[in-house]
PAPA-439833 format. One record per residue: y negated, x negated, z negated of N, C-alpha, C in turn. Coordinates in steps of 0.001 Angstrom, whole numbers, plus 524288, in hexadecimal, padded with zeros to 5 digits. Atoms other than C-alpha are relative to their C-alpha. Example, Ala and Ser with C-alpha at 12.3 -4.5 7.8 and 13.67 -1.06 7.14 Angstrom:
2
- n.y  n.x  n.z  ca.y  ca.x  ca.z  c.y  c.x  c.z
- 804A6  7FC86  80000  81194  7CFF4  7E188  7FB50  7FC7C  80000
- 804A6  80334  8003C  80424  7CA9A  7E41C  7FBBE  80302  7FD26
***
This chain:
294
- n.y  n.x  n.z  ca.y  ca.x  ca.z  c.y  c.x  c.z
- 804B4  8019A  802D5  9F094  C6D74  72FFE  7FFB9  802F5  7FAD9
- 8005F  7FD97  80522  9EF16  C7004  72184  7FA87  7FF31  7FDCF
- 80536  80044  8023E  9E232  C731C  71AEC  8004C  800F8  7FA2B
- 80064  7FEC0  80588  9DE18  C737F  70CBC  7FB03  8030C  7FF16
- 8049B  7FD0F  801A6  9D50C  C7D9B  7071D  7FFC3  7FF51  7FA33
- 7FF79  802AD  804FC  9D200  C76CD  6FA95  800E9  8037E  7FB4B
- 7FF4B  7FD2D  804E1  9D041  C8123  6F010  7FE96  805C4  8003E
- 80231  7FABD  80077  9C882  C8D76  6F28B  803DA  80439  801A1
- 7FC4E  7FC11  7FE32  9D334  C94A5  6FA01  80404  8012C  7FBCD
- 7FC31  7FF46  80433  9DD2A  C9281  6EF36  7FD90  80303  7FB7A
- 80296  7FD83  80469  9D366  C9696  6E4D5  7FEFE  805BF  80122
- 80113  7FA9A  7FE8D  9CF62  CA2EC  6EC17  80505  80330  7FFE2
- 7FAFE  7FD4A  7FFD8  9DDA3  CA6A8  6EE2B  801DE  80164  7FA82
- 7FDEF  7FF42  8053F  9E125  CA506  6DFE5  7FCCB  803DD  7FCD5
- 8032E  7FC70  8030F  9D5BE  CACF9  6DAC9  7FFC8  80572  80265
- 80017  7FAD6  7FD99  9D617  CB809  6E4B1  8056A  80283  7FFDB
- 7FAB1  7FDFD  7FFD0  9E4E0  CB952  6E524  8034E  7FD7C  7FBB4
- 7FD41  802AA  80431  9E9C7  CB52B  6D7A6  805D7  8011A  7FFED
- 7FA72  7FEC2  80017  9F6BE  CBC62  6D8AE  802E0  7FD2D  8045C
- 7FD93  802C3  7FBA4  9F9A6  CB6BD  6E606  80030  7FA33  7FEE3
- 80025  8058B  80136  9F585  CA961  6E160  80458  7FE90  7FC34
- 7FBDF  8010D  803C7  9FEEC  CAA42  6D5F1  8054C  7FFD7  802A2
- 7FB0E  80007  7FD26  A09F4  CADA1  6DF33  800A6  7FB03  8031A
- 7FFB4  804CD  7FCF8  A06AB  CA215  6E7CD  8012C  7FB58  7FC7A
- 7FF44  80462  8038F  A061E  C98DF  6DC1F  80598  7FFB1  7FDFF
- 7FAAB  80007  801DB  A13D4  C9CFF  6D833  803C1  7FDBD  80400
- 7FCB0  8023A  7FBF5  A1934  C9812  6E515  800C5  7FA2B  7FEEA
- 7FF2C  805A7  800DC  A1F96  C8A9B  6E3AE  7FD30  7FCCB  80423
- 802D3  80362  7FC6F  A1785  C7FD0  6E9A1  803A3  7FB9C  801B5
- 7FC6B  803EF  7FDF0  A20DD  C77FE  6F1FF  7FE56  7FE9C  80587
- 80166  801CF  7FACB  A1C1E  C7001  6FD69  804EE  7FDF5  802A8
- 7FB2E  8016D  7FD42  A278B  C6F3B  706C8  7FEF5  7FBA5  803E8
- 8005A  8041A  7FC06  A29D2  C6335  70F12  80268  80205  8050D
- 7FE52  7FDCF  7FB06  A2AEC  C6720  71D59  8020C  7FBDF  803C9
- 7FD36  80418  7FD14  A315B  C5A6D  721E9  7FCBD  7FD3A  8041F
- 8035E  80299  7FC34  A2595  C5564  72962  7FE61  7FA8B  7FE53
- 801FC  80544  80109  A1EED  C4829  72A05  7FC07  8002C  7FB8B
- 803D0  800B2  80430  A1767  C43C8  71DE7  7FD5C  7FABB  800C2
- 802AD  80504  7FF97  A0D72  C38DC  71CE1  8019E  7FC92  7FB6C
- 7FE2F  8038A  80413  A125C  C2D1D  71562  7FE8A  7FA6A  8014F
- 80166  80575  7FF2F  A1034  C1E92  713B5  7FA24  7FF3D  7FFE7
- 8059C  8011B  7FFB8  A02D3  C18E7  716D5  7FD64  80395  803FF
- 802C8  7FC4B  7FCA3  9F9B4  C2333  71C65  7FA2D  7FEC2  7FFC6
- 80590  80138  7FFA1  9EBF2  C202B  7211F  7FCCC  80504  8002F
- 8038F  7FB89  7FFFC  9E10B  C29D3  71E34  7FAE8  7FE53  80299
- 804D1  80119  7FD26  9D632  C290E  72858  7FBFA  80438  7FEC4
- 80414  7FC58  80199  9C93B  C2F65  724B2  7FBE0  8008A  80449
- 80410  7FED0  7FC2D  9C01F  C35FD  72E71  7FBD2  80332  7FD2E
- 80449  7FD87  802E6  9B329  C3939  727D9  7FC5C  802B2  803E6
- 8034D  7FD22  7FC52  9AC01  C43F9  72F46  7FB46  8022F  7FD1B
- 804C9  7FE91  802B1  99DE6  C45C8  72B38  7FE71  7FBB4  7FC38
- 80233  8040B  80361  99648  C3E8C  720F0  80268  8001C  7FA89
- 7FDFE  800F5  80540  99D15  C3962  714D5  7FD57  7FB16  7FDF5
- 80259  804AD  8023C  996A9  C2FCB  70B8F  8044B  7FBF3  7FF09
- 7FC13  8040A  80147  99D6B  C22C5  708E3  802E3  80134  7FAEC
- 7FD70  7FEA5  804F0  9A02D  C278C  6FB05  8040C  80445  800D8
- 7FC49  7FBCE  7FEE6  9A6A0  C33EF  7000A  804DD  7FDD9  802B8
- 7FB84  80244  7FD42  9AF24  C2C15  70947  8035C  7FCBF  7FC4C
- 7FD05  80360  8038C  9B2F8  C22A1  6FE74  80349  8033D  7FC33
- 7FCF5  7FC9F  80382  9B75F  C2DD6  6F598  8052E  8017D  80294
- 7FB55  7FE4B  7FD37  9C0FE  C3264  6FFEC  80385  7FB62  80157
- 7FCD7  804A7  7FED3  9C56C  C24CC  7041C  802B7  7FE10  7FB0C
- 7FDA6  801AB  804ED  9C7AC  C2119  6F5E2  80478  803A2  7FE69
- 7FBCB  7FC56  8014B  9CFBF  C2D75  6F416  804FD  7FEA1  802F5
- 7FB58  80149  7FCE5  9D8EE  C29FA  6FF3D  80259  7FAD4  7FE2C
- 7FE19  80505  801EA  9D9D2  C1BF6  6FA5E  802AD  80092  7FAB1
- 7FDCC  7FF2E  80536  9DD0F  C2123  6ECCA  8058A  80224  80026
- 7FAE5  7FD76  7FFB9  9E935  C2838  6F18D  80483  7FC24  7FF6C
- 7FBC9  803DA  8003A  9F106  C1B95  6F21B  7FEBF  7FB79  7FC5D
- 8019B  80447  80362  9EA23  C1361  6E7E3  8025E  8008D  7FA8E
- 7FDF4  80010  80555  9F048  C0F73  6DB00  7FBFF  7FDF7  7FC1D
- 80409  80257  80349  9E35B  C0A85  6D59B  7FD4E  803E4  7FC6E
- 802C2  7FC0E  80313  9DE5D  C1754  6D015  80341  801AA  7FB4A
- 7FD1F  7FE26  8049E  9E1EE  C1BF7  6C25D  8022E  80579  800DD
- 7FDB0  7FAC7  7FFB8  9EA54  C2807  6C064  7FC9A  803E9  7FD04
- 7FD8E  7FDF4  7FB44  9E95E  C32EF  6C3CE  7FD07  7FE16  804D3
- 80273  80274  7FB7A  9E6BD  C2CF9  6D10F  800D5  8032B  804FA
- 7FF73  7FD8F  7FAE1  9E4D6  C3175  6DEF7  80542  7FE95  8026D
- 7FAFD  801A8  7FDBD  9F0D5  C298A  6E2DD  8049A  802BE  7FD66
- 7FBBB  7FD2B  8028B  9F953  C304B  6D89D  80053  80593  80210
- 7FFFF  7FADC  7FD71  9F51A  C3D44  6DE9D  802D5  7FFB0  80543
- 7FDBF  80089  7FACC  9F904  C3863  6EC27  805DD  7FEF1  7FFD3
- 7FA7A  80154  80067  A0649  C338E  6E766  80386  804C5  8000C
- 7FCD4  7FB42  7FFB9  A0ADF  C41A0  6E68C  80201  800DC  8058A
- 7FE21  7FF5C  7FA9A  A0BE4  C4158  6F577  80517  7FD04  800E9
- 7FB31  80309  7FF5B  A16D3  C373D  6F3E2  804D7  8032F  7FE9D
- 7FB94  7FCBC  8017A  A1F5F  C41F4  6EE19  801C8  80381  8047E
- 7FE61  7FD4A  7FB47  A1F98  C488E  6FB54  8037E  7FC40  80315
- 7FC58  80356  7FD2C  A2944  C4343  70533  7FD62  7FBAE  80312
- 802AF  80413  7FD0E  A1ED2  C3ADC  70B4D  8004F  7FABD  7FD45
- 7FFFA  804F0  802D0  A2038  C3096  7009E  7FA76  7FDFB  7FF6D
- 80522  80255  800CC  A14F2  C2721  6FF06  7FC9B  80089  804D3
- 803CF  7FFAF  7FBB8  A08D0  C296A  7074F  7FAF6  7FD83  7FE07
- 80498  802FB  801A0  9FDC8  C1F9A  7060D  7FB8F  800E5  803D6
- 8047C  7FEE5  7FCA1  9F086  C23D3  70B62  7FBFD  7FB9F  7FF9F
- 803D7  80437  7FFCB  9E6CD  C1980  70FAE  7FB9B  8017B  803B7
- 8047A  7FEC6  7FCAB  9D924  C1B1B  7153A  80006  7FC77  804C8
- 8001B  802F2  7FB20  9D898  C170F  72371  7FA90  7FFF5  80264
- 80505  7FFF0  7FD50  9CDA8  C1907  72D43  7FC5C  80411  7FDAE
- 80402  7FC34  80169  9C0FA  C1FBA  729B2  7FC2A  80069  80486
- 80378  7FF07  7FB96  9B8D4  C25DE  7346E  7FB9D  8039B  7FE30
- 8048A  7FCEB  80190  9AB13  C2AE3  731E1  7FDD3  802F7  804AE
- 8027A  7FCAA  7FC0A  9A5F0  C3657  739F5  7FB4C  80295  7FD71
- 8048C  7FE08  802C8  9989C  C37EB  733D7  7FC36  80306  8036A
- 803C4  7FD98  7FC63  991D3  C3D40  73FF3  80176  8058C  8019A
- 7FE73  7FAA0  7FED7  998E8  C4A6B  74052  800CC  800CD  805DF
- 7FF51  7FFE9  7FA56  99D6D  C47F0  74E2A  80274  8050F  80203
- 7FD9F  7FB07  7FE73  9A50F  C54C5  74E71  7FD0A  804A9  7FDC2
- 80312  7FBDD  80259  99A6E  C5C99  747AD  8015E  800C1  7FA43
- 7FF22  7FEE9  80589  99A5E  C6277  73A15  8034B  804DB  7FF13
- 7FC56  7FB9D  80068  9A387  C6DD7  73CE1  804E9  7FE78  80302
- 7FB3F  80212  7FDA1  9B16F  C6948  73F74  8045C  8040B  80025
- 7FB43  7FCE7  7FF77  9BD86  C703B  7445A  804B8  7FC81  7FEC9
- 7FB45  802F9  80130  9CB87  C6C2A  7419E  8010C  7FBD5  8041B
- 7FF0A  803E9  7FBE7  9CC6C  C654C  74EC3  7FC5D  7FB52  7FF6B
- 8037E  80464  80114  9C0A0  C5D0C  74AC1  8025A  7FC6E  7FBD8
- 7FD97  80323  80420  9C7D9  C58A8  73E8B  80456  7FC91  8023E
- 7FBCF  80300  7FD90  9D37D  C5479  746B4  7FDCB  7FBAE  8036E
- 8027B  803FC  7FCC0  9CA74  C4D54  7500F  7FDF6  7FB80  7FCA3
- 801EC  80412  80382  9C439  C4601  744B9  8048D  7FCD7  7FDC6
- 7FB70  802BC  80213  9D189  C42D5  73EED  80257  7FC57  8040C
- 7FDD6  80337  7FBC8  9D550  C3D40  74C2A  7FCB6  7FB2D  80127
- 8034B  80493  7FF1F  9CA57  C3339  74B6C  802CB  7FAF2  7FE8D
- 7FC9E  80473  80119  9D461  C2A15  74582  8058E  801B6  8013B
- 7FAEB  7FE96  7FDD8  9E229  C29AE  74AEA  80382  802BD  7FC05
- 7FC0A  7FD77  80334  9EC54  C32FB  7459F  804DE  7FC93  7FFD7
- 7FB1A  802DA  80099  9F8B7  C2CC8  74072  80323  8028F  7FBAF
- 7FC9B  7FD91  803D9  A0462  C3119  73868  7FF11  7FDC2  7FA8E
- 800DD  80278  80516  A006D  C27A4  72DA0  7FA37  7FFEA  7FE81
- 80584  7FFAE  8016F  9F22C  C2BCA  72C84  7FE5A  805AC  7FF67
- 8026E  7FAE3  800A2  9E9E9  C375D  7284A  7FA3A  7FF55  8014F
- 8057F  80043  7FE82  9DCB5  C395E  72ED7  7FD08  80455  7FD28
- 802C5  7FC4B  80357  9D344  C3FDE  72564  7FA66  800B6  801E9
- 80552  7FEA5  7FE6C  9C6F3  C46C1  72A29  7FD34  80251  7FB4D
- 8031E  7FE3A  80472  9BC9E  C4890  71FA4  7FAAF  801CB  8020D
- 804EB  7FDF5  7FDF4  9B10D  C515F  722E3  7FBF6  8007F  7FBA3
- 80447  80015  803C7  9A3D9  C5081  71C0E  7FE6B  80584  7FE62
- 8015E  7FAFE  80260  99DA2  C5B5A  7140B  7FCF4  8039A  8039A
- 802FF  7FCB9  7FC66  99523  C6022  71F53  802FB  80137  80501
- 7FCBD  7FEE2  7FB70  9A081  C61AB  728D8  80351  804CF  7FEE9
- 7FCD0  7FB48  8006C  9A66B  C6F2D  72A9E  804D9  7FF61  8036B
- 7FB0A  80062  7FD2B  9B4A7  C6FCD  72EC7  80273  8056B  8003B
- 7FD8A  7FAE7  7FF3F  9BBE3  C7B95  7341E  803C9  8012D  7FB87
- 7FCA1  7FE6F  80452  9C20D  C8298  72886  7FE96  7FD9F  7FACB
- 80188  80299  804DD  9BBA4  C79B5  71E68  7FD4E  803EE  7FC73
- 80211  7FC82  80401  9B899  C8166  711FD  801F7  8059D  8008A
- 7FE0C  7FAB2  7FF44  9BE62  C8DD0  717CD  805EB  80043  7FF7C
- 7FA4C  7FFE8  80046  9CCB0  C8A57  7192B  80265  7FAB4  7FEC5
- 7FDCB  80522  80122  9CE04  C7BD8  71652  7FBDD  7FC36  7FDFF
- 80348  80448  801E0  9C879  C6FFD  70F62  80196  7FAE5  80294
- 7FDF9  80497  7FD54  9D081  C664D  71727  804F6  80168  802DE
- 7FB7F  7FEF8  7FCA2  9DBBC  C6538  720AF  8030E  7FAFC  800D4
- 7FD0F  80464  7FDE0  9E6DF  C5C58  7244A  8035E  801F3  8047E
- 7FD05  7FE8B  7FB62  9EDF9  C5C6C  73133  80219  7FB2A  802B2
- 7FDBB  80465  7FD20  9F43B  C53E0  73B82  7FE01  7FFE7  8058E
- 801E5  800BE  7FAAC  9F0CB  C4E83  748D8  8034F  80323  803CF
- 7FD5B  7FCBD  7FC1A  9F46B  C5607  75503  80226  7FCDC  80490
- 7FE52  80333  7FB97  9F728  C4AA4  75E12  8057E  7FDDE  7FF5B
- 7FAC4  8024E  80014  A032A  C4258  76087  800D9  7FC95  7FB35
- 7FF9C  8034F  804A5  A0022  C399C  754D2  7FF50  80365  7FB26
- 80044  7FCE5  804C0  A0311  C4010  747D3  7FC60  7FD79  7FC09
- 8038E  801EA  80402  9F884  C3EC4  73D9E  7FDC7  8048F  7FD04
- 80219  7FBE1  80355  9F1DD  C465C  732DD  7FA29  7FF46  7FF20
- 80594  8004C  8013A  9E3DE  C4998  72F86  7FEB1  803CC  7FBA3
- 8020F  7FCC5  8043F  9DC24  C4F98  72475  7FA31  800E1  80104
- 805A3  7FF13  80029  9CED7  C55F7  723FF  7FE94  80219  7FA9D
- 80235  7FE0D  804E4  9C6F8  C57E0  71771  7FA16  8002A  8009B
- 805A2  7FF72  7FFA7  9B904  C5CDF  716C2  7FD56  7FF93  7FAAF
- 80334  8002E  804B5  9AE44  C5A8E  70CC3  7FD85  80567  7FF50
- 801A5  7FA8F  800C1  9AB89  C681B  70725  7FB18  80099  7FCB3
- 8043C  7FFE5  803DF  99FD4  C6483  6FEA5  7FBE6  80427  80122
- 80435  7FC48  7FEC5  995CC  C6CD9  705DA  80200  8050A  8027E
- 7FDFF  7FB77  7FD34  99EDE  C76B4  70C59  80349  80396  7FC8C
- 7FC93  7FCA3  80324  9A912  C7B7F  70298  8026E  7FCFD  7FB7C
- 7FDB7  802F6  80455  9AAA3  C731A  6F65E  80330  8035E  7FC47
- 7FD09  7FC7E  80366  9AF74  C7EF4  6EEE1  8056E  80120  801F7
- 7FAD3  7FF3C  7FDBE  9BB09  C7FA3  6F80E  802F0  7FAD6  800A0
- 7FD46  804D7  7FE93  9BE09  C71B7  6FC2B  7FED4  7FB62  7FC70
- 80104  8043E  803B3  9B877  C698B  6F107  800EB  801C4  7FA61
- 7FE7B  7FE64  80532  9BD5E  C7183  6E571  80409  7FC1A  7FDF7
- 802E9  7FDC3  80469  9BE62  C6E4A  6DA11  7FADA  7FD42  7FEC1
- 8050C  80296  800E2  9B1EE  C6635  6DBCA  7FB69  80397  80131
- 80400  7FC0C  7FEFD  9AA7D  C7297  6DF5A  80244  80535  7FE5C
- 7FE0E  7FAD9  8017D  9AB6C  C807E  6DA79  8027F  802B3  804B1
- 7FD6B  7FD56  7FBA8  9B4EE  C887F  6E2B3  7FCEB  804CA  801BD
- 80297  7FB4B  7FE05  9AFFF  C937B  6EB45  8023C  804D4  7FD6F
- 7FD69  7FB78  80242  9B9FD  C9CD2  6E56F  80207  7FEA8  7FA8B
- 7FD88  800CC  8050D  9BF87  C9EBB  6D7E2  7FC35  7FE73  7FBBC
- 80347  8016C  80481  9BA91  C9A16  6CAA7  7FC4D  7FB84  80151
- 803E2  8040C  7FEDB  9AE1C  C920F  6CB96  7FFB6  7FC10  7FB81
- 7FFD3  80400  8040D  9B23F  C8766  6C246  7FCD2  7FB42  801C8
- 80328  8048B  7FE87  9A9E1  C7B10  6C1D7  8032E  7FC2A  80347
- 7FD28  803C6  7FCCA  9ADA0  C714C  6CC6C  800C5  7FAD9  7FD23
- 7FF16  80532  8021C  9B33B  C6410  6C916  7FC26  7FC28  80271
- 80360  80415  7FDEB  9AAE9  C57F2  6CAEC  80339  7FC84  80397
- 7FD24  80320  7FC23  9AF1D  C507F  6D728  8006B  7FA55  7FE33
- 7FF36  80541  8022D  9B4F8  C4339  6D36F  7FCEE  7FBB1  802B2
- 8030A  803EE  7FD3F  9AD78  C3BB8  6DDDE  7FA70  801CA  80114
- 8055E  7FE31  7FFAA  9A0F6  C438B  6DCA2  7FE7E  80279  8052A
- 80119  7FDBE  7FAE0  9A23A  C49E1  6EA09  8039B  804A5  800D0
- 7FCCD  7FB4B  7FFB1  9A6FC  C57FA  6EA5A  802C8  80065  80543
- 7FDAD  7FF86  7FAD3  9A93F  C57D9  6F904  8045C  7FC1D  800F0
- 7FC1C  8040C  7FEF4  9B097  C4AF3  6F9C2  80483  80049  7FC1F
- 7FBB8  7FF5A  803B8  9B84A  C4D10  6ED3C  8035E  804B1  8017D
- 7FCF3  7FBA6  7FDE0  9BC4C  C5A24  6F313  8033D  7FE49  804A9
- 7FD0F  8020E  7FB8B  9C045  C52FF  6FF7B  804CC  7FCF2  7FE28
- 7FB9A  802FC  80211  9C8F0  C4A21  6F73E  80491  8039D  7FEB7
- 7FBDF  7FC43  8014E  9D07C  C55E7  6F220  802CD  801D3  804EF
- 7FDAF  7FE03  7FB2C  9D28C  C5B1B  6FFE2  802B6  7FBBA  80320
- 7FD80  8045D  7FD49  9D58B  C4DBE  705B9  80520  7FE92  7FD57
- 7FB2A  80119  802D7  9DF85  C4B12  6FB05  80430  803FF  80160
- 7FC64  7FBCA  7FE98  9E5C5  C5839  6FDDE  80260  7FF1D  8055F
- 7FE3F  80063  7FA98  9E68D  C55C8  70C6D  8030F  7FAFE  80112
- 7FCED  804C4  7FF5A  9EB6E  C47C6  70B75  80597  800DA  7FE1F
- 7FABF  7FEEB  80205  9F6DD  C4C21  702F7  802DD  803E4  8037F
- 7FD8F  7FC33  7FC83  9F961  C57D8  70BBC  801A9  7FD82  80521
- 7FED6  80275  7FAF8  9F914  C4F3A  717CE  804D6  7FC91  7FFB9
- 7FB80  8038B  80029  A02DB  C44ED  71372  80513  802F0  7FEEF
- 7FB43  7FD10  80131  A0C65  C4F4A  70E74  8012C  80447  803FE
- 7FF23  7FC10  7FBEC  A0AA5  C589A  719F1  7FC8E  7FED0  804BC
- 80397  801AA  7FBDC  A0489  C514B  7255A  80034  80349  80500
- 7FF6E  7FD49  7FAFA  A09E8  C5968  7309C  80244  8057C  7FF5C
- 7FE29  7FAA8  80118  A0CB4  C66BC  72A89  805EC  8006D  7FFC5
- 7FA51  7FFD8  80082  A1AE4  C6305  72854  801D2  7FCE7  7FB3E
- 7FEC1  802E4  804BB  A1A50  C5C41  71B29  800D0  803A9  7FB6E
- 7FF8A  7FCCD  804B1  A18CB  C622D  70D9B  7FBD2  8043C  7FFF7
- 803AD  7FBB8  800B8  A1296  C6F8A  70C6F  802F1  804F5  7FE94
- 7FDEE  7FAD1  80120  A14AF  C7D73  707ED  7FCF5  803F5  80326
- 8029E  7FBF9  7FD00  A11B0  C8960  71019  8000A  7FED1  805CD
- 80012  800D1  7FA53  A0E90  C8A3A  71EA1  7FD60  7FADC  8016D
- 80261  804F8  7FE76  A0B60  C7D71  725B1  7FA5F  80082  801C4
- 80568  7FF2C  7FE57  9FEAD  C8378  72A9E  7FC45  8007B  7FB59
- 80336  7FF9C  804BF  9F9CD  C858C  71C9C  80345  7FE2A  7FB5E
- 7FC4D  801DE  803F5  A0228  C7CD7  713FC  7FD80  7FEC0  7FAC3
- 80160  8024E  80505  A015B  C79BD  705A1  8025F  7FA8D  80000
- 7FE31  80562  7FF97  A023A  C6AF1  70550  7FF70  7FD33  7FAC0
- 7FF88  8030D  804D1  A030D  C6000  6FB42  7FBBF  80116  7FC00
- 80446  7FF13  803A7  9F596  C624B  6F55E  7FD9D  8056D  800B3
- 80232  7FAC1  7FF41  9F0E3  C6EF4  6FB84  80349  80428  7FD48
- 7FCC3  7FC6D  8030B  9FC3A  C7561  6F446  7FE25  80061  7FA60
- 801C7  80050  80573  9F529  C71EB  6E79F  7FA17  800D1  7FF9C
- 805A9  7FF3E  7FFA6  9E772  C76DC  6EAC6  7FD85  80154  7FABA
- 80311  7FEC7  804A0  9DD90  C76C8  6DFB5  801EF  7FD96  7FAF6
- 7FDB9  8025E  804AA  9E5BA  C6E96  6D649  7FE7D  7FA36  7FFBA
- 8019F  80572  800AA  9E019  C61D7  6D109  801D8  7FDA6  7FAD3
- 7FE40  801D4  80516  9E48A  C60F1  6C2EF  80393  803F6  7FD70
- 7FC66  7FC87  802BA  9EDDB  C66FC  6B924  7FD41  80508  7FE5D
- 8021F  7FAFD  801A1  9EBEA  C7550  6B600  7FC9C  802AC  80407
- 80359  7FDB4  7FBF6  9E535  C7875  6C2ED  801D5  8057A  80174
- 7FEDC  7FAD6  7FDE8  9E48C  C8653  6C81D  7FB77  8016F  80398
- 80428  7FEC2  7FC4B  9DC51  C8D10  6D2A9  7FAA5  80080  7FD65
- 80536  80008  8023A  9CE23  C8A37  6CF69  7FF36  7FBC9  7FBEB
- 80053  80428  803ED  9D154  C7F70  6C5A7  80328  7FB52  801EB
- 7FD42  80477  7FDA9  9D4BC  C71C7  6CACD  803DE  7FD50  7FC6A
- 7FC7B  80278  803B2  9DC14  C6DFF  6BE7F  7FD3F  7FBD6  7FCCD
- 8022F  803F9  80368  9D9E1  C63AF  6B431  7FFEB  7FAC4  802C6
- 80090  8050A  7FD5C  9D49C  C572C  6BA3E  7FD04  7FC3E  7FC71
- 802BF  803F1  80308  9CE60  C4AA8  6B55E  7FA1E  80059  800F6
- 805B5  7FFE4  7FF85  9BFC0  C4976  6B307  7FDD3  7FAA7  7FEA0
- 80293  804FC  800F2  9B7C9  C3D0C  6B422  7FBC9  800C7  7FBD3
- 8039E  7FF43  80452  9B069  C3BC7  6A750  7FA64  7FE86  8016B
- 80540  801CF  7FE9E  9A4F8  C34C7  6ADAE  7FD35  803AE  803B9
- 8026E  7FCDA  7FBE9  9A2A3  C3DC9  6B93F  80126  805D5  7FF8F
- 7FE66  7FA92  8004C  9A966  C4A76  6B593  8032C  801C2  804AC
- 7FD1C  7FEB5  7FB42  9B0CF  C49E1  6C27A  805BD  8010B  7FECF
- 7FA7E  7FEA2  800A0  9BE52  C4FEF  6C386  80351  7FD26  8040A
- 7FC83  802D4  7FC84  9C9AB  C486C  6C956  80585  80022  7FDCB
- 7FAA4  80086  801F5  9D855  C466D  6C846  802B7  7FB2D  8022E
- 7FD98  804A4  7FDB4  9DA8D  C39BB  6CFB1  7FC15  7FB8D  80063
- 8031A  804B6  7FF4E  9D54A  C2BE2  6CF62  8013F  7FDA3  80552
- 7FF43  802A3  7FB02  9D348  C2497  6DC2C  7FE03  7FA6F  7FFD1
- 801EC  80564  7FFB4  9CF31  C1725  6E0CC  7FA0F  7FFEA  7FF51
- 805A7  800CD  80096  9C190  C11AE  6DE63  7FD88  80396  7FBEC
- 80205  7FCBC  8042F  9C02C  C19E2  6D221  7FF42  805B3  80166
- 80099  7FA8D  7FE52  9C0D1  C26B4  6D9A6  80350  803A5  7FCAB
- 7FD02  7FBCE  80261  9C55E  C336C  6D3AA  8002A  80488  803D4
- 7FF4E  7FBB0  7FC53  9CAAB  C3EF4  6DB49  80299  8049B  7FD4E
- 7FD3F  7FB4E  801B5  9CF11  C4CE9  6D8F2  803B9  80183  80462
- 7FC0D  7FF23  7FBFD  9DBCF  C4EE9  6E04D  80337  804E0  7FEC7
- 7FD0D  7FB28  800D6  9E366  C5B8D  6E243  805B0  7FEF6  7FEAA
- 7FA70  8005F  80129  9F12B  C5E06  6DD7F  80322  7FF90  8050D
- 7FC79  8008D  7FB87  9FC62  C5A88  6E69A  80569  8020E  7FE80
- 7FAC3  7FDFD  800F4  A098A  C6155  6E7C4  803DE  7FB85  7FF91
- 7FC30  8041B  80110  A144E  C58CE  6E226  8056E  801E4  80199
- 7FADB  7FE3C  7FE38  A215B  C5A05  6E96B  8043F  7FFAB  7FBD5
- 7FC01  80099  80409  A28F2  C55A3  6DD6F  7FFE9  8046F  7FC0C
- 80078  7FBC6  803D9  A23D2  C6077  6D4A1  7FEDA  80548  8027D
- 8018B  7FB31  7FD3E  A1FEE  C6A9A  6DEF6  7FB67  802A8  7FD48
- 804A7  7FDFC  802AB  A1308  C6C00  6D7D1  7FB47  7FCB5  80187
- 804D7  802D3  7FEEE  A04DC  C6834  6D9C3  7FEEE  7FC2C  7FB93
- 800A1  8042A  803D1  A022F  C5B59  6D2E3  7FA57  7FE3A  7FFD9
- 8054B  80205  800C2  9F4F5  C5784  6CD43  80041  7FABD  7FD3F
- 80022  80526  8027A  9F0E0  C4A20  6C86F  7FEF2  80050  7FA2A
- 8013C  7FF68  80590  9EBCC  C4F15  6BB61  80125  8058F  7FE43
***
C-alpha cells in the first residue's frame, strides 16, 4: 500500500534540514521497473462516494476522469498530462468512469480505519481491469488522514486481483497539508494561496491527490511496477514530483502556472465541459525528470 502526503512533510523537511535536503536532491531520480504487472488498455474507474457530496462536487471529479482520455479540450490538456503514462511499459491506458455508489448515510460512521476503506472499495467487484476509488467527504476522519497521508492506493487481498484508491476531502481538516497550493501551508513561507480552478478548495485539492494516485496505480498497481526506494514507502510516478505544478517550482512555490483572467483561478490543464484543473508534475521515463504541463 502506498500513501501520499501531499506537501507539508516535504516542505518541513526542506526548511528544517536544508543541507540534508540538498543532498537528497542531488540523488538521480530514476524509477526502476520491477517487472510486475501494470494496468493497460481500457480500465474502468468505479467511484464510491462516502458521506455527502453535492452534485457539483461529484461532477468536478467525474469530469476530471472523463478528461483523461478526451481530445476535445484545448492544450495544455488533462489528456496530454495523462499521456505521459504511455511512456512507461504499460503503453496506452484509457480510464473510463464506471459504477458510482453513493453512501450518504455514513453507514460505517465518521471515523474510518483502513479496513473500512477496503470494505467500501469492495462494494463493487474487484477486477484486474478496474480501479475502485473511495472518496470521503469533508466531515469524515480517516486513520492517518492529515497526519501521515492525504490518500492511498493499494490492492485487494482476495483471490481476484484488483486495485483501489482512497482520497479524502481535506477542506475542514487539513487544507494546508492536503489541499496546498489552494490553502496556505502549515509550515514554511506563508505565501498567498492560489485560487482553486473550480471554486472548491477541498475538491480541487482532491483532484491533485486523485491524479497522483491514478498515475501511481497504473504504473505500480501491485508494488512491483515502477518506483524508487522501498516498496513499503515508494516514490512513484507522481509522488516522486511532490509540490511541482509549473516551471521553476521549488519547495513552497508551485511554479509558474496559468491564470484565468475572469476568475483569477490558477490551472495548468483544460478538461471537458470547460473545466480547468491544476495537475502535479509526473516523472517522465524518457528524460528521467519530472515533467510539468507549463
